[in-house]
Z-matrix of the N, CA and C atoms (Angstrom, degrees):
N
C 1 1.428
C 2 1.531 1 108.96
N 3 1.313 2 115.33 1 133.40
C 4 1.463 3 121.40 2 178.62
C 5 1.515 4 108.92 3 -122.80
N 6 1.320 5 116.90 4 141.16
C 7 1.455 6 120.73 5 178.07
C 8 1.520 7 111.32 6 -102.42
N 9 1.292 8 118.51 7 -6.09
C 10 1.462 9 123.84 8 176.91
C 11 1.527 10 106.95 9 -111.33
N 12 1.314 11 116.45 10 121.11
C 13 1.470 12 119.99 11 -175.05
C 14 1.525 13 112.45 12 -62.51
N 15 1.318 14 117.97 13 -31.32
C 16 1.473 15 119.85 14 177.72
C 17 1.522 16 110.58 15 -67.31
N 18 1.331 17 116.74 16 -39.48
C 19 1.468 18 120.34 17 177.81
C 20 1.523 19 110.51 18 -68.45
N 21 1.316 20 116.38 19 -37.14
C 22 1.467 21 119.78 20 177.66
C 23 1.530 22 110.17 21 -63.29
N 24 1.334 23 116.37 22 -44.07
C 25 1.466 24 120.45 23 178.75
C 26 1.529 25 110.63 24 -61.47
N 27 1.312 26 116.76 25 -41.99
C 28 1.464 27 121.08 26 179.02
C 29 1.523 28 110.71 27 -63.65
N 30 1.328 29 117.16 28 -42.43
C 31 1.473 30 120.49 29 179.66
C 32 1.528 31 110.63 30 -65.23
N 33 1.326 32 116.68 31 -42.00
C 34 1.462 33 119.83 32 177.83
C 35 1.528 34 110.72 33 -60.54
N 36 1.306 35 115.79 34 -35.72
C 37 1.471 36 120.85 35 179.55
C 38 1.529 37 111.07 36 -72.15
N 39 1.320 38 116.66 37 -44.59
C 40 1.466 39 121.12 38 -175.45
C 41 1.525 40 113.35 39 -79.20
N 42 1.321 41 117.94 40 -28.53
C 43 1.462 42 121.97 41 -176.87
C 44 1.531 43 109.69 42 -130.61
N 45 1.314 44 117.94 43 68.12
C 46 1.463 45 120.68 44 -172.99
C 47 1.527 46 115.36 45 -65.89
N 48 1.298 47 118.59 46 -14.90
C 49 1.473 48 119.73 47 179.95
C 50 1.531 49 112.65 48 -113.00
N 51 1.326 50 117.14 49 10.82
C 52 1.467 51 120.35 50 -176.19
C 53 1.523 52 112.56 51 -71.99
N 54 1.319 53 117.98 52 -28.60
C 55 1.465 54 121.62 53 -176.94
C 56 1.521 55 109.73 54 -128.54
N 57 1.326 56 115.72 55 151.20
C 58 1.463 57 120.80 56 -179.84
C 59 1.518 58 113.13 57 -91.95
N 60 1.325 59 117.11 58 -14.32
C 61 1.454 60 121.49 59 -171.65
C 62 1.524 61 109.42 60 -152.94
N 63 1.327 62 116.72 61 142.89
C 64 1.461 63 121.27 62 173.23
C 65 1.516 64 108.59 63 -109.90
N 66 1.326 65 116.53 64 127.24
C 67 1.462 66 122.55 65 172.21
C 68 1.515 67 105.40 66 -115.60
N 69 1.336 68 116.29 67 121.10
C 70 1.457 69 120.19 68 -175.87
C 71 1.519 70 111.18 69 -141.19
N 72 1.298 71 115.35 70 157.10
C 73 1.453 72 122.00 71 175.52
C 74 1.523 73 108.43 72 -89.80
N 75 1.303 74 116.27 73 152.54
C 76 1.455 75 120.72 74 178.01
C 77 1.520 76 111.07 75 -74.14
N 78 1.308 77 117.09 76 -43.84
C 79 1.456 78 121.92 77 -172.72
C 80 1.525 79 110.08 78 -103.44
N 81 1.353 80 115.79 79 101.96
C 82 1.463 81 121.50 80 179.73
C 83 1.522 82 108.21 81 -136.30
N 84 1.331 83 117.43 82 154.29
C 85 1.462 84 118.88 83 174.18
C 86 1.528 85 111.40 84 -71.46
N 87 1.281 86 116.64 85 157.09
C 88 1.464 87 125.49 86 176.15
C 89 1.528 88 111.94 87 74.45
N 90 1.309 89 118.28 88 -71.97
C 91 1.465 90 122.70 89 179.13
C 92 1.529 91 106.51 90 -124.56
N 93 1.338 92 117.82 91 119.74
C 94 1.465 93 117.89 92 178.91
C 95 1.529 94 109.95 93 -79.87
N 96 1.313 95 116.22 94 172.43
C 97 1.458 96 121.04 95 -175.59
C 98 1.517 97 113.68 96 -59.14
N 99 1.337 98 116.98 97 -38.95
C 100 1.472 99 120.75 98 178.98
C 101 1.519 100 110.37 99 -65.46
N 102 1.323 101 117.21 100 -44.48
C 103 1.464 102 119.95 101 178.33
C 104 1.522 103 111.29 102 -62.21
N 105 1.323 104 116.68 103 -39.57
C 106 1.459 105 120.69 104 178.45
C 107 1.530 106 110.73 105 -61.53
N 108 1.328 107 116.42 106 -45.21
C 109 1.465 108 121.10 107 178.79
C 110 1.527 109 110.74 108 -65.66
N 111 1.334 110 117.20 109 -42.88
C 112 1.469 111 120.33 110 178.98
C 113 1.526 112 111.00 111 -62.11
N 114 1.330 113 117.43 112 -39.65
C 115 1.467 114 120.36 113 177.00
C 116 1.524 115 110.80 114 -61.13
N 117 1.339 116 116.40 115 -42.52
C 118 1.466 117 120.29 116 177.77
C 119 1.525 118 110.69 117 -59.77
N 120 1.323 119 116.04 118 -49.32
C 121 1.468 120 120.86 119 -176.05
C 122 1.527 121 111.41 120 -63.39
N 123 1.334 122 117.49 121 -37.21
C 124 1.473 123 120.75 122 177.58
C 125 1.526 124 111.36 123 -62.11
N 126 1.334 125 115.75 124 -29.59
C 127 1.471 126 120.18 125 178.95
C 128 1.529 127 111.72 126 -87.65
N 129 1.326 128 117.16 127 1.74
C 130 1.455 129 120.59 128 179.29
C 131 1.519 130 113.69 129 86.21
N 132 1.309 131 117.15 130 10.51
C 133 1.463 132 122.73 131 -179.12
C 134 1.527 133 108.82 132 -82.10
N 135 1.322 134 116.66 133 112.14
C 136 1.460 135 121.85 134 -175.41
C 137 1.526 136 113.45 135 -109.50
N 138 1.325 137 116.98 136 18.04
C 139 1.470 138 118.62 137 179.28
C 140 1.529 139 110.11 138 -60.94
N 141 1.329 140 117.37 139 152.33
C 142 1.467 141 120.54 140 179.26
C 143 1.525 142 111.50 141 -65.07
N 144 1.331 143 114.53 142 152.89
C 145 1.458 144 121.51 143 -178.14
C 146 1.520 145 109.39 144 -131.76
N 147 1.318 146 115.83 145 138.08
C 148 1.458 147 122.20 146 168.45
C 149 1.519 148 105.95 147 -111.57
N 150 1.330 149 116.16 148 117.54
C 151 1.459 150 122.33 149 -178.75
C 152 1.520 151 108.25 150 -104.88
N 153 1.323 152 116.32 151 120.79
C 154 1.459 153 122.46 152 -177.60
C 155 1.521 154 110.12 153 -109.42
N 156 1.320 155 115.39 154 153.18
C 157 1.454 156 119.88 155 173.74
C 158 1.511 157 110.26 156 -160.72
N 159 1.322 158 115.84 157 143.04
C 160 1.448 159 121.68 158 172.25
C 161 1.512 160 111.27 159 -86.79
N 162 1.325 161 115.91 160 -3.49
C 163 1.456 162 122.20 161 -178.25
C 164 1.519 163 108.76 162 -108.88
N 165 1.331 164 117.78 163 91.99
C 166 1.459 165 120.65 164 -173.94
C 167 1.522 166 112.42 165 -62.16
N 168 1.336 167 118.35 166 -32.95
C 169 1.470 168 120.06 167 178.92
C 170 1.521 169 110.27 168 -63.40
N 171 1.336 170 116.73 169 -40.22
C 172 1.470 171 120.19 170 178.34
C 173 1.520 172 110.47 171 -65.47
N 174 1.320 173 117.16 172 -41.84
C 175 1.459 174 120.90 173 -179.11
C 176 1.525 175 110.60 174 -66.03
N 177 1.330 176 117.31 175 -38.62
C 178 1.463 177 120.48 176 176.33
C 179 1.513 178 111.25 177 -63.21
N 180 1.336 179 117.48 178 -38.25
C 181 1.457 180 121.18 179 177.45
C 182 1.528 181 110.76 180 -64.10
N 183 1.324 182 116.90 181 -42.27
C 184 1.470 183 121.38 182 177.72
C 185 1.522 184 109.38 183 -61.56
N 186 1.307 185 116.63 184 -44.58
C 187 1.464 186 120.78 185 -179.88
C 188 1.525 187 110.67 186 -59.82
N 189 1.343 188 117.58 187 -44.45
C 190 1.463 189 121.18 188 -179.79
C 191 1.524 190 111.78 189 -63.52
N 192 1.337 191 117.10 190 -39.46
C 193 1.469 192 120.20 191 -178.30
C 194 1.516 193 113.10 192 -74.59
N 195 1.326 194 117.42 193 -37.45
C 196 1.459 195 120.76 194 -172.57
C 197 1.524 196 114.07 195 -102.66
N 198 1.310 197 117.68 196 -16.61
C 199 1.463 198 121.73 197 179.97
C 200 1.532 199 109.17 198 -137.34
N 201 1.332 200 118.08 199 64.92
C 202 1.465 201 119.42 200 -176.61
C 203 1.520 202 113.40 201 -64.18
N 204 1.298 203 117.96 202 -30.16
C 205 1.464 204 123.16 203 178.35
C 206 1.524 205 107.85 204 -116.45
N 207 1.328 206 118.20 205 134.93
C 208 1.470 207 118.99 206 -179.69
C 209 1.528 208 113.21 207 -53.83
N 210 1.329 209 117.34 208 -36.42
C 211 1.461 210 119.74 209 -178.54
C 212 1.526 211 112.77 210 -71.73
N 213 1.359 212 117.59 211 -16.09
C 214 1.464 213 119.23 212 -179.94
C 215 1.521 214 111.47 213 -75.09
N 216 1.316 215 117.72 214 -17.80
C 217 1.466 216 122.65 215 178.57
C 218 1.522 217 107.97 216 -133.67
N 219 1.329 218 117.44 217 72.80
C 220 1.468 219 120.29 218 -173.05
C 221 1.516 220 113.94 219 -61.40
N 222 1.320 221 118.06 220 -25.66
C 223 1.461 222 120.19 221 -179.19
C 224 1.520 223 112.33 222 -98.35
N 225 1.332 224 116.56 223 10.09
C 226 1.452 225 121.55 224 -175.20
C 227 1.525 226 111.21 225 -85.71
N 228 1.294 227 116.45 226 130.45
C 229 1.454 228 121.31 227 174.53
C 230 1.522 229 107.66 228 -133.55
N 231 1.307 230 117.39 229 127.81
C 232 1.459 231 121.39 230 177.33
C 233 1.527 232 108.45 231 -118.40
N 234 1.310 233 115.27 232 136.34
C 235 1.458 234 120.27 233 177.12
C 236 1.508 235 109.29 234 -130.16
N 237 1.285 236 115.71 235 131.43
C 238 1.454 237 121.82 236 173.11
C 239 1.520 238 108.13 237 -112.60
N 240 1.311 239 115.14 238 138.22
C 241 1.464 240 118.67 239 177.97
C 242 1.495 241 109.58 240 -113.11
């Protein structure tokens, strides 16, 4: 577990098979959750991701940009409270 997004990105890069799943927040200093996921994908890292946010409007925007069609993200589930 890393509390600094830059350190988390570095660990994901250096140890790509150390973890089976990434759980990250959307809104973080330095590297936000989307940037962290995009960095992983650019390196070919396809592990599953759980993206959390306390800002439902931001999460809805991410969903619209990255999953415009429900079938494009079959494992995607979004919940707003």
